[in-house]
DRENTOR-972370 format. One record per residue (C-alpha): residue number from 0; residue in three letters; chain; z negated, x negated, y. Coordinates in steps of 0.05 Angstrom, whole numbers, always signed. Each point is the difference from the previous one (the first is absolute). Layout:
N
NUM; ALA; A; Z; X; Y
...
//
This chain:
669
0; MET; A; +2605; -263; -3664
1; LEU; A; +1; +70; -31
2; HIS; A; +28; -31; -63
3; ARG; A; -60; -48; -5
4; LEU; A; -50; +59; +10
5; ALA; A; +33; +37; -55
6; ARG; A; -15; -55; -47
7; LEU; A; -73; +3; +16
8; SER; A; -43; +35; -49
9; SER; A; -35; +65; +17
10; THR; A; -69; -33; -2
11; THR; A; +22; -51; +53
12; LEU; A; +25; +53; +43
13; ALA; A; -63; +40; -5
14; LEU; A; -40; -62; +18
15; LEU; A; +43; -12; +63
16; ALA; A; -7; +71; +22
17; PHE; A; -75; -3; -8
18; LEU; A; -2; -64; +43
19; LEU; A; +44; +30; +54
20; ALA; A; -43; +63; +4
21; GLY; A; -62; -44; +5
22; VAL; A; +27; -38; +59
23; VAL; A; +18; +64; +34
24; MET; A; -68; +29; -11
25; VAL; A; -35; -63; +26
26; SER; A; +43; +2; +62
27; VAL; A; -14; +73; +12
28; ALA; A; -76; -14; -9
29; LEU; A; +1; -58; +48
30; GLY; A; +38; +38; +51
31; ALA; A; -48; +59; -8
32; ALA; A; -59; -47; +9
33; LYS; A; +28; -29; +64
34; VAL; A; +9; +69; +29
35; ILE; A; -70; +19; -20
36; GLU; A; -29; -64; +30
37; SER; A; +40; +10; +66
38; ARG; A; -21; +72; +6
39; THR; A; -72; -15; -15
40; GLN; A; +0; -57; +53
41; LYS; A; +30; +44; +50
42; VAL; A; -48; +61; -10
43; VAL; A; -61; -45; -2
44; SER; A; +19; -40; +62
45; GLY; A; +15; +66; +39
46; LYS; A; -68; +29; -19
47; LEU; A; -36; -62; +25
48; ALA; A; +42; +0; +64
49; GLU; A; -18; +72; +14
50; ALA; A; -73; -20; -6
51; GLY; A; +8; -57; +49
52; ILE; A; -13; -52; -53
53; ASP; A; +49; -56; +18
54; TRP; A; -37; -60; -31
55; ILE; A; +22; +14; -74
56; THR; A; +62; -27; -34
57; VAL; A; +24; +45; -58
58; GLU; A; +33; -32; -60
59; THR; A; +24; +37; -64
60; ASP; A; +10; -28; -69
61; GLY; A; +23; +56; -47
62; LEU; A; -55; +52; +0
63; GLN; A; -51; -47; +33
64; VAL; A; -13; +0; +76
65; ARG; A; -28; -65; +28
66; LEU; A; -36; +4; +68
67; THR; A; -11; -64; +40
68; GLY; A; -27; -14; +68
69; THR; A; -64; -9; +39
70; ALA; A; -43; +59; +17
71; PRO; A; -42; -2; +65
72; ASN; A; -61; +23; -42
73; GLU; A; -19; +27; -68
74; ALA; A; +2; +72; +23
75; ALA; A; +73; -8; +22
76; ARG; A; +19; -32; -67
77; PHE; A; -32; +58; -38
78; ARG; A; +34; +51; +43
79; ALA; A; +68; -34; -11
80; VAL; A; -8; -2; -75
81; ASN; A; -19; +73; -2
82; LYS; A; +61; +20; +41
83; VAL; A; +45; -34; -50
84; GLY; A; -39; +33; -58
85; GLU; A; +20; +67; +30
86; LEU; A; +71; -15; -17
87; ILE; A; -3; -36; -69
88; ASP; A; -48; -10; -55
89; SER; A; -55; -48; +15
90; SER; A; +13; -39; -63
91; ARG; A; +68; -22; +27
92; ILE; A; -31; -29; +63
93; ARG; A; -12; -74; +4
94; ASP; A; -49; -14; +57
95; GLY; A; +14; -71; +30
96; LEU; A; -32; +17; +67
97; ASP; A; -45; -48; +37
98; VAL; A; -53; +20; +52
99; ALA; A; -5; -38; +64
100; PRO; A; -69; -36; +5
101; ALA; A; -50; +33; +44
102; SER; A; +1; -31; +70
103; ALA; A; -61; -17; +38
104; ILE; A; -25; +51; +49
105; GLU; A; +32; -12; +68
106; ALA; A; -41; -13; +59
107; PRO; A; -4; +59; +51
108; LYS; A; +39; +1; +65
109; PHE; A; -47; -27; +52
110; SER; A; +6; +29; +70
111; VAL; A; -40; +14; +61
112; GLU; A; +10; +47; +55
113; MET; A; -38; -12; +65
114; LEU; A; -2; +52; +56
115; ARG; A; -28; -16; +68
116; THR; A; -12; +51; +56
117; GLU; A; -37; -6; +67
118; ASP; A; -66; +18; -34
119; GLU; A; +3; -25; -72
120; VAL; A; +32; -40; -55
121; GLN; A; +15; +30; -69
122; LEU; A; +17; -38; -64
123; SER; A; +28; +26; -64
124; GLY; A; +35; -28; -63
125; LEU; A; -10; -47; -59
126; ILE; A; -15; -75; +6
127; PRO; A; -18; -54; -50
128; GLU; A; -74; -1; -18
129; THR; A; +0; -77; +1
130; PRO; A; +52; -30; +47
131; ASP; A; +27; -70; -4
132; GLU; A; -33; -55; +39
133; GLY; A; +6; +14; +73
134; GLY; A; +12; +75; -10
135; MET; A; -40; +59; +24
136; THR; A; -47; +41; -43
137; GLU; A; -11; +74; +13
138; ALA; A; -62; -18; +39
139; ASP; A; +36; -53; +43
140; LEU; A; +56; +50; +17
141; ALA; A; -48; +55; +17
142; ALA; A; -40; -45; +45
143; ALA; A; +63; -26; +36
144; ALA; A; +23; +74; +11
145; ALA; A; -69; +21; +24
146; ALA; A; +2; -54; +53
147; LEU; A; +60; +33; +32
148; ALA; A; -41; +66; +10
149; PRO; A; -72; -20; +14
150; GLY; A; -49; +56; +0
151; SER; A; +41; +46; -42
152; GLU; A; -6; +16; -73
153; LEU; A; +55; -29; -43
154; PRO; A; +33; +49; -47
155; ASP; A; +9; -47; -61
156; MET; A; +45; +29; -53
157; LEU; A; +15; -66; -33
158; GLU; A; +1; -9; -76
159; THR; A; +0; -64; -40
160; ALA; A; +31; -22; -66
161; ASP; A; -17; -58; -42
162; TYR; A; +67; -34; +0
163; PRO; A; +24; -64; +33
164; ALA; A; +31; +6; +69
165; PRO; A; +75; -2; -1
166; GLU; A; +38; -57; +33
167; GLY; A; +2; +10; +75
168; TRP; A; -55; +50; +3
169; ASN; A; -51; -39; +39
170; GLY; A; +51; -21; +54
171; ALA; A; +27; +71; +6
172; LEU; A; -72; +29; +7
173; ALA; A; -20; -51; +51
174; PHE; A; +63; +12; +41
175; GLY; A; -11; +75; -4
176; LEU; A; -71; -7; +28
177; LYS; A; +28; -42; +58
178; ALA; A; +51; +53; +15
179; LEU; A; -57; +51; +0
180; GLU; A; -39; -41; +49
181; ARG; A; +57; -3; +49
182; LEU; A; +17; +75; -1
183; GLU; A; -53; +52; +20
184; LEU; A; +41; +59; -23
185; SER; A; +32; -20; -66
186; LYS; A; +9; +8; -76
187; VAL; A; +10; -62; -41
188; SER; A; +22; +5; -73
189; VAL; A; -7; -62; -40
190; THR; A; +28; -21; -70
191; ALA; A; +11; -71; -27
192; GLU; A; +74; +0; +20
193; ARG; A; -1; +47; +61
194; VAL; A; -39; +16; +63
195; GLU; A; +21; +63; +39
196; VAL; A; -27; +10; +72
197; LYS; A; +4; +63; +36
198; ALA; A; -31; +3; +70
199; ILE; A; +3; +25; +71
200; THR; A; -6; -47; +61
201; ASP; A; -14; +16; +71
202; SER; A; +67; -27; +28
203; ALA; A; +68; -28; -18
204; GLU; A; -24; -70; +22
205; GLU; A; -60; +3; -48
206; LYS; A; +43; +26; -57
207; ARG; A; +49; -60; +8
208; ARG; A; -58; -49; +4
209; VAL; A; -35; +29; -61
210; GLU; A; +65; -2; -41
211; ALA; A; +12; -72; +17
212; ASP; A; -72; -18; -15
213; LEU; A; +2; +34; -69
214; ARG; A; +66; -32; -19
215; GLY; A; -29; -69; +14
216; LEU; A; -63; +15; -41
217; ALA; A; +34; +32; -60
218; PRO; A; -2; -42; -65
219; ALA; A; +69; -26; -20
220; ASP; A; -5; +35; -68
221; VAL; A; -23; +67; +26
222; GLN; A; +49; +54; +22
223; LEU; A; -23; +27; +69
224; VAL; A; +24; +72; +20
225; MET; A; -20; +20; +70
226; GLU; A; +4; +69; +32
227; ILE; A; -31; -10; +68
228; SER; A; +12; +49; +55
229; ALA; A; -19; +2; +73
230; PRO; A; -16; +69; +31
231; ARG; A; +49; +24; +54
232; PRO; A; -33; -11; +68
233; VAL; A; -14; +56; +50
234; ILE; A; +47; -12; +59
235; THR; A; -28; +26; +67
236; PRO; A; +39; +18; +38
237; PHE; A; +58; +7; -49
238; SER; A; +52; -37; +40
239; LEU; A; +71; -27; +0
240; ARG; A; +36; -34; +56
241; PHE; A; +75; -13; -2
242; VAL; A; +35; -42; +56
243; VAL; A; +74; -14; +17
244; ASP; A; +10; -51; +54
245; ASP; A; +39; -65; +14
246; GLU; A; -33; -32; -64
247; GLY; A; +27; +55; -42
248; ALA; A; -32; +55; -42
249; ARG; A; -71; -10; -26
250; PHE; A; -67; +29; -16
251; ASP; A; -63; -17; +39
252; SER; A; -39; +42; -49
253; CYS; A; +17; +38; -63
254; SER; A; -42; +46; -40
255; ALA; A; +17; +48; -59
256; ASP; A; -39; +51; -39
257; THR; A; +32; -14; -69
258; ASP; A; +43; -52; -33
259; ARG; A; +57; +49; +0
260; ALA; A; -8; +12; +75
261; ARG; A; -1; -76; +11
262; THR; A; +67; -8; -38
263; GLN; A; +28; +55; +40
264; ILE; A; -19; -31; +67
265; LEU; A; +23; -70; -20
266; ARG; A; +67; +27; -23
267; ALA; A; +8; +37; +68
268; ALA; A; -19; -64; +35
269; ALA; A; +53; -39; -36
270; ALA; A; +52; +52; +15
271; VAL; A; -16; -8; +77
272; GLY; A; +3; -77; -3
273; VAL; A; -68; -26; -14
274; THR; A; +4; -64; -39
275; GLY; A; -50; -47; -34
276; THR; A; -65; +17; -32
277; THR; A; -37; +61; +27
278; VAL; A; -74; +9; -15
279; CYS; A; -12; +75; -6
280; GLN; A; -73; +16; -20
281; VAL; A; -13; +58; -47
282; GLY; A; -64; +36; +19
283; LEU; A; -37; +65; +9
284; GLY; A; -2; +42; +65
285; THR; A; +70; +26; +9
286; PRO; A; +1; +65; +43
287; THR; A; +56; +32; -45
288; PRO; A; +36; -12; -65
289; ARG; A; +65; -3; +39
290; TRP; A; -21; -64; +34
291; ALA; A; +58; -41; -29
292; ASP; A; +51; +54; +23
293; ALA; A; -26; +0; +72
294; VAL; A; +0; -78; +3
295; SER; A; +71; -4; -26
296; LEU; A; +24; +50; +53
297; GLY; A; -37; -38; +54
298; MET; A; +31; -66; -18
299; ARG; A; +69; +30; -1
300; ALA; A; -14; +27; +72
301; VAL; A; -21; -67; +27
302; THR; A; +60; -33; -33
303; GLU; A; +45; +51; +33
304; LEU; A; -31; -15; +68
305; GLY; A; +15; -72; -11
306; SER; A; -64; -24; +36
307; GLY; A; -70; +24; -4
308; SER; A; -58; +15; -46
309; ILE; A; -33; +57; -37
310; THR; A; -74; +2; -17
311; PHE; A; -32; +47; -51
312; SER; A; -76; +4; +6
313; ASP; A; -25; +54; -46
314; ALA; A; +39; +61; +24
315; ASP; A; +14; -27; +68
316; VAL; A; +70; -28; +12
317; THR; A; +19; -42; +60
318; LEU; A; +73; -16; +14
319; LEU; A; +17; -53; +53
320; ALA; A; +71; -11; +17
321; GLY; A; +24; -64; +33
322; SER; A; +19; -1; +73
323; ASP; A; +74; -10; -19
324; VAL; A; +5; +65; -39
325; PRO; A; +44; +52; +37
326; GLN; A; -37; +64; +17
327; ASP; A; +50; +45; -40
328; VAL; A; -10; -43; -62
329; PHE; A; -76; +5; +7
330; ASP; A; +2; +75; +9
331; LYS; A; +43; +9; -62
332; VAL; A; -43; -44; -45
333; VAL; A; -65; +30; +23
334; GLY; A; +26; +70; -10
335; GLU; A; +22; -16; -72
336; LEU; A; -65; -36; -14
337; GLU; A; -43; +57; +25
338; THR; A; +38; +49; -43
339; GLY; A; -1; -42; -63
340; LEU; A; -73; -23; +1
341; PRO; A; -47; +38; -47
342; ASP; A; -42; +51; +38
343; VAL; A; -64; -41; -6
344; PHE; A; +26; -53; +47
345; SER; A; -5; -1; +76
346; LEU; A; +54; -41; +36
347; THR; A; -7; -33; +67
348; SER; A; +64; -34; +25
349; THR; A; +9; -47; +61
350; LEU; A; +64; -33; +26
351; GLU; A; -23; -65; +31
352; ARG; A; +26; -12; +70
353; LYS; A; +21; -67; +25
354; GLU; A; -53; -1; +55
355; THR; A; -53; +7; -51
356; ALA; A; +15; -69; -27
357; THR; A; -14; -33; +66
358; GLN; A; -70; -29; +7
359; GLY; A; -48; +40; +37
360; PRO; A; -62; -22; +39
361; ALA; A; -50; +26; -52
362; GLU; A; -3; -49; -59
363; PHE; A; -51; -29; -49
364; THR; A; +14; -58; -48
365; ALA; A; -36; -35; -55
366; THR; A; +19; -65; -34
367; LEU; A; -23; -25; -66
368; ALA; A; +16; -74; -9
369; GLU; A; +6; -40; -64
370; ASP; A; -70; -31; +10
371; GLY; A; -29; +69; +3
372; ARG; A; -12; +0; +75
373; VAL; A; +8; +70; +33
374; GLU; A; +21; +10; +73
375; LEU; A; -9; +67; +34
376; ARG; A; +38; +8; +64
377; GLY; A; +28; +59; +44
378; ARG; A; -34; +62; +28
379; LEU; A; -57; +42; -22
380; THR; A; -31; +62; +37
381; ASP; A; -71; -25; +14
382; GLU; A; -56; -46; -19
383; MET; A; -25; +43; -56
384; GLN; A; +70; +3; -31
385; ARG; A; +4; -77; +7
386; SER; A; -66; -11; -38
387; ALA; A; +22; +50; -54
388; VAL; A; +67; -36; -10
389; ASP; A; -34; -66; -1
390; ALA; A; -50; +21; -52
391; PHE; A; +54; +35; -41
392; ALA; A; +42; -63; +1
393; ARG; A; -57; -44; -24
394; SER; A; -14; +48; -58
395; ALA; A; +74; +8; -20
396; PHE; A; +13; -75; +3
397; ALA; A; -66; -21; -32
398; GLY; A; -15; -73; +13
399; ALA; A; +57; -10; +49
400; GLU; A; -9; -27; +71
401; VAL; A; +15; +58; +46
402; LEU; A; +19; -13; +74
403; THR; A; -1; +62; +43
404; ALA; A; +39; -8; +64
405; THR; A; +16; +72; +21
406; ARG; A; +0; +34; +68
407; LEU; A; -24; +69; +19
408; ASP; A; +47; +57; +21
409; GLU; A; -28; +69; +8
410; GLY; A; +71; +29; +5
411; LEU; A; +16; -11; -74
412; PRO; A; +25; +61; -37
413; ASP; A; -45; +42; -44
414; GLY; A; -10; -24; -71
415; TRP; A; +12; -73; +20
416; ALA; A; -63; -23; -36
417; VAL; A; +23; +35; -66
418; ARG; A; +67; -35; +5
419; VAL; A; -33; -69; +10
420; LEU; A; -51; +7; -56
421; ALA; A; +53; +26; -48
422; GLY; A; +44; -60; +16
423; LEU; A; -55; -49; -9
424; LYS; A; -16; +30; -68
425; ALA; A; +73; -5; -19
426; LEU; A; +6; -71; +27
427; ALA; A; -60; -20; -45
428; GLU; A; +43; +12; -61
429; VAL; A; +47; -59; +13
430; LYS; A; -9; -73; -5
431; THR; A; +27; -17; +67
432; GLY; A; +31; +47; +51
433; ARG; A; +0; +36; +66
434; LEU; A; -19; +69; +25
435; LEU; A; +33; +36; +60
436; VAL; A; -27; +65; +26
437; ARG; A; +36; +39; +54
438; PRO; A; -3; +73; +20
439; ASP; A; +63; +14; -39
440; LEU; A; -4; -49; -56
441; VAL; A; -47; -37; -49
442; GLU; A; +32; -59; -33
443; VAL; A; -27; -48; -51
444; THR; A; +36; -63; -17
445; GLY; A; -22; -53; -50
446; VAL; A; +2; -34; -67
447; THR; A; -34; +20; -64
448; GLY; A; -11; -24; -70
449; SER; A; -1; +72; -31
450; THR; A; +58; +47; -12
451; GLU; A; -48; +58; +12
452; THR; A; -20; -22; +73
453; ARG; A; +57; +36; +33
454; GLY; A; -16; +66; -33
455; ARG; A; -74; -7; +17
456; ILE; A; +16; -13; +74
457; THR; A; +46; +60; +1
458; GLN; A; -56; +45; -29
459; ILE; A; -51; -25; +51
460; LEU; A; +45; +11; +62
461; SER; A; +27; +66; -27
462; GLU; A; -69; +29; -10
463; ALA; A; -31; -27; +64
464; LEU; A; +54; +14; +49
465; GLY; A; +22; +68; -26
466; GLN; A; +66; +36; -5
467; GLY; A; +56; -16; +47
468; GLN; A; -28; -67; +23
469; THR; A; +45; -61; -1
470; PHE; A; -19; -63; -36
471; ARG; A; +35; -60; -30
472; VAL; A; -18; -45; -59
473; ASN; A; +36; -65; -1
474; VAL; A; -39; -34; -55
475; ARG; A; +35; -54; -44
476; TYR; A; -22; -16; -71
477; ASP; A; -9; -73; -15
478; GLU; A; -5; -14; -74
479; ALA; A; -34; -68; +15
480; LEU; A; -59; +39; +25
481; ASP; A; -4; +46; -61
482; PRO; A; -54; -26; -48
483; LEU; A; +29; +48; -55
484; ALA; A; +71; -25; +9
485; ALA; A; -21; -71; -15
486; LEU; A; -25; +23; -69
487; PRO; A; +61; +24; -40
488; THR; A; -14; +49; -57
489; PRO; A; +17; -18; -72
490; GLU; A; +58; +51; +5
491; GLU; A; +27; -36; +63
492; CYS; A; -5; -68; -34
493; ALA; A; +36; +29; -61
494; ALA; A; +55; +27; +45
495; ASP; A; +10; -70; +32
496; VAL; A; +2; -32; -68
497; ASN; A; +48; +52; -25
498; ALA; A; +47; -14; +60
499; VAL; A; +2; -75; -16
500; ILE; A; +13; +5; -75
501; ALA; A; +51; +56; +9
502; ARG; A; +38; -51; +43
503; THR; A; -5; -61; -44
504; LYS; A; -17; -6; -75
505; ILE; A; -50; -49; -28
506; THR; A; +43; -41; -49
507; PHE; A; -17; -49; -56
508; THR; A; +33; -57; -37
509; PRO; A; +37; +32; -60
510; ALA; A; -41; +10; -63
511; SER; A; -63; -27; +34
512; ALA; A; -59; +21; +44
513; GLU; A; +15; -52; +53
514; ILE; A; +12; +33; +67
515; ALA; A; +67; -22; +29
516; THR; A; +1; -43; +62
517; THR; A; +40; +54; +36
518; ALA; A; -57; +49; -8
519; ARG; A; -53; -41; +36
520; PRO; A; +16; +29; +70
521; VAL; A; -8; +69; -29
522; LEU; A; -69; -19; -27
523; ASP; A; -19; -32; +66
524; GLU; A; +18; +66; +37
525; LEU; A; -42; +39; -50
526; ALA; A; -58; -46; +6
527; LYS; A; +1; +7; +77
528; ILE; A; -3; +75; -6
529; LEU; A; -52; +1; -55
530; ALA; A; -44; -50; +34
531; ASN; A; -12; +50; +58
532; CYS; A; -14; +60; -48
533; PRO; A; -69; +25; -22
534; ALA; A; -21; -11; -73
535; MET; A; +39; +47; -42
536; GLN; A; +18; +12; -73
537; MET; A; +73; -14; -15
538; GLU; A; +39; -6; -65
539; ILE; A; +54; -55; -5
540; GLY; A; +45; +23; -56
541; GLY; A; +53; -45; -34
542; HIS; A; +64; +31; -30
543; THR; A; +58; -28; -39
544; ASP; A; +67; +25; -28
545; SER; A; +9; +17; -73
546; GLN; A; +30; -66; -21
547; GLY; A; -41; -39; -49
548; SER; A; -58; +24; -43
549; GLU; A; -49; +54; +24
550; GLY; A; -59; -46; -11
551; GLY; A; +33; -58; +35
552; ASN; A; +18; +42; +61
553; LYS; A; -71; +29; +5
554; ALA; A; -30; -72; +0
555; LEU; A; +52; -24; +50
556; SER; A; -13; +58; +48
557; GLN; A; -75; -11; -5
558; ALA; A; +9; -73; +16
559; ARG; A; +45; +15; +60
560; ALA; A; -48; +53; +27
561; GLU; A; -57; -50; -4
562; ALA; A; +42; -54; +32
563; VAL; A; +10; +44; +61
564; LEU; A; -74; +15; +3
565; LEU; A; -18; -73; -4
566; ALA; A; +53; -17; +51
567; LEU; A; -31; +49; +49
568; GLN; A; -68; -28; -15
569; GLY; A; +24; -68; +17
570; ARG; A; +23; +26; +66
571; ARG; A; -71; +19; +17
572; VAL; A; +7; +75; -17
573; ASP; A; -63; +36; -25
574; VAL; A; +22; +20; -69
575; SER; A; -68; +24; -24
576; GLY; A; +25; +72; -5
577; MET; A; +69; -16; -29
578; THR; A; +20; -1; -74
579; ALA; A; +63; -22; -35
580; VAL; A; +31; +40; -57
581; GLY; A; +64; -14; -39
582; TYR; A; +42; +59; -24
583; GLY; A; +59; -36; -28
584; GLU; A; +58; +45; -11
585; ALA; A; -40; +64; -7
586; GLN; A; +13; +28; +70
587; PRO; A; +73; -9; +19
588; ILE; A; +25; +28; +65
589; ALA; A; +73; -10; -14
590; ASP; A; +50; -6; -57
591; ASN; A; -11; -61; -43
592; GLY; A; +71; +4; -23
593; THR; A; +28; -29; +65
594; GLU; A; -15; -66; +35
595; GLU; A; -16; +38; +64
596; GLY; A; -50; +43; -39
597; ARG; A; -33; -60; -34
598; GLU; A; -6; -36; +67
599; ALA; A; -36; +61; +29
600; ASN; A; -48; +4; -61
601; ARG; A; -20; -73; +9
602; ARG; A; -52; +12; +54
603; ILE; A; -68; -4; +28
604; GLU; A; -37; +62; +24
605; PHE; A; -60; +10; +43
606; VAL; A; -39; +64; -10
607; LEU; A; -58; +19; +44
608; LYS; A; -56; +27; -44
609; GLY; A; -24; +54; +46
610; ALA; A; +50; +37; +30
611; ALA; A; -7; +25; -46
612; GLY; A; +10; -16; -82
613; ASN; A; -20; -24; +42
614; GLY; A; -78; -71; -61
615; VAL; A; -10; +31; +67
616; GLU; A; +27; +70; +13
617; SER; A; +1; +50; +54
618; SER; A; +23; +69; +2
619; GLU; A; +72; -22; +11
620; ALA; A; +42; -34; -52
621; ALA; A; +11; -76; +5
622; ALA; A; +70; -27; +9
623; PRO; A; +22; -66; -31
624; MET; A; +30; -54; +41
625; ALA; A; +55; -36; -35
626; THR; A; +39; -61; +15
627; GLY; A; +66; +35; +9
628; ALA; A; +25; +58; +42
629; ASP; A; +8; +45; -61
630; SER; A; -68; -22; -27
631; ALA; A; -32; +17; +64
632; VAL; A; +6; +73; -11
633; ALA; A; -16; +1; -74
634; ASN; A; -59; +37; -26
635; GLY; A; -60; -43; -11
636; PRO; A; -32; -9; -69
637; ASP; A; -67; +30; -17
638; PHE; A; -52; -56; -8
639; SER; A; -60; +46; -9
640; ASN; A; -10; -23; -74
641; ASP; A; +28; -69; +7
642; THR; A; -35; -53; -42
643; SER; A; +53; -55; -1
644; PRO; A; -23; -70; +18
645; SER; A; +0; -29; +70
646; ALA; A; -13; -69; +26
647; ALA; A; -25; +28; +67
648; PRO; A; -55; -47; +25
649; THR; A; -68; +28; +20
650; GLU; A; -7; -48; +57
651; LYS; A; +49; -21; +56
652; THR; A; +23; -73; -4
653; LEU; A; +51; -40; +36
654; ALA; A; +40; -27; -59
655; PRO; A; +32; +41; -55
656; LYS; A; -34; +2; -67
657; PRO; A; +42; -24; -63
658; ARG; A; +35; +54; -39
659; PRO; A; -41; +25; -60
660; ASP; A; +21; -24; -69
661; GLY; A; +45; +44; -40
662; LEU; A; +41; +28; +56
663; LYS; A; +66; -38; -10
664; ALA; A; +70; +27; -1
665; GLN; A; +30; +6; -70
666; ASP; A; +67; +30; +18
667; THR; A; +45; +3; +60
668; PRO; A; -14; +64; +39
//
């Protein structure tokens, strides 16, 4: 090779050297250009990022810098170009930026706040100047509000805007006005998608009735949020009565001053053997903040005696031990109780003797029959007392037939009339029952349809008879007589549905929305529950596993949810407040990598829109009800902004409607 090069002329060698040098120089130049381009792009991009400009793409070509992207407006484009010009010469900048077209001015957010007090109604907010057909104008709304407070001047702070009413506005506003009509002390806030009701009712019964009423009236496409409270009642006397006898440990009456005190009392009751549901009313009137401590101490004392009762009436405490309690045990328990009770309480203790249980000659009885007939028998002091008792009975048992068949006995003990009248007042609280009055005992026996009756009777007798007097309340609660018990709340209905679907899933034919034959008993059971429930807003959600395409799974889950809704409708369930939504594979509750997980993810969930999240919401969060045990405790999805389609019918029919077109399975779930 060297030999051949030696033969070349000097001219040829010079030419080759020149070419080689040229190649080297070009390579060096290209490399330098690449370095400069990379460096320039990095510096310019960094400068834009620091300024928060993330909508520009920077490209370099030699010394030129090309900017591409879409600026939100002309000012933003000009600012971005100037930023780049601070780094490089403007002649090197190639502006390829576009500017987003100007969007139309958005309509304002329409909302109304309606405040109602005992004396007036106030309106404020922004509403459409010209509502759609059937909607309310400013004048219409003001007139409807003024009708709720006749004779008062309406503070009208409403403003209007000349924009069309958003979808759902008319229905939401009309519903908000209905809520205002039903609640005298309330604030109702209305938007097109949401109605929020804050109010105070006179009692717990009214609160429950109003909540059920509003749930039934709320439009299906409006989210209802309720915060309705009932003031704590004033309990006079503030009383509690705890009994231990052959039937076990129980309360005849229970009162607490705070939720915390109620919890403390119920825990103490469970510790001494009280079973079942205990109604302990929270109210005002306690004589001391240490009420729960004293009650807990008293319950333990009666439990240690093994037989007896303790009655708290304000600060007066009466302990009655059964005739089978030994004297030494009685003395020990009374001594410890006297020492332990807070100073405000006064204790009277009695050990019942066996002879006091025998029937004495002085006795008065009253019987309240199922047909309302009242019979008064036994002894009264004189004719004046007989007339007074007869008149009191006719007043207490209004409209009832009263038979007075009493005899006169001047030798009755002092205070006999007080005991008889207190007993009759207590007997009037029950549906049917019997009153027994003796010198040493007042006993009321009967049946009631209210869980609060026993407590009211205890308060009546405790206040009228005074401290240390013996009385018994043998009143039995019969749910069949309770008008409220026959009306389950939406939460109770949801709990029953939850129990059913947690036990047995609703299944489908693979890759289709056809409900499996084996699932029909489950639907029958659900229909039986829902048929007895009030109108309520409930979401029926369909879910699949991750097998198949995302779009196919969503369509399949939608079809399955609607198949369940239509199946319930065909079983005579009122589905006017129910909606069906398919979520496909978007909300798994288990691992889709296992067969067990995929099986859990293929499910139907029922979510009460009100308990919050829940369409309807309350101050508590709504829990979903899934078709599997694991699903039953899963967190419910938020449907507050849901706009997905539903085939929920607007009218109740006896036969299912056909499935809407376009909701067909594309892939196996």
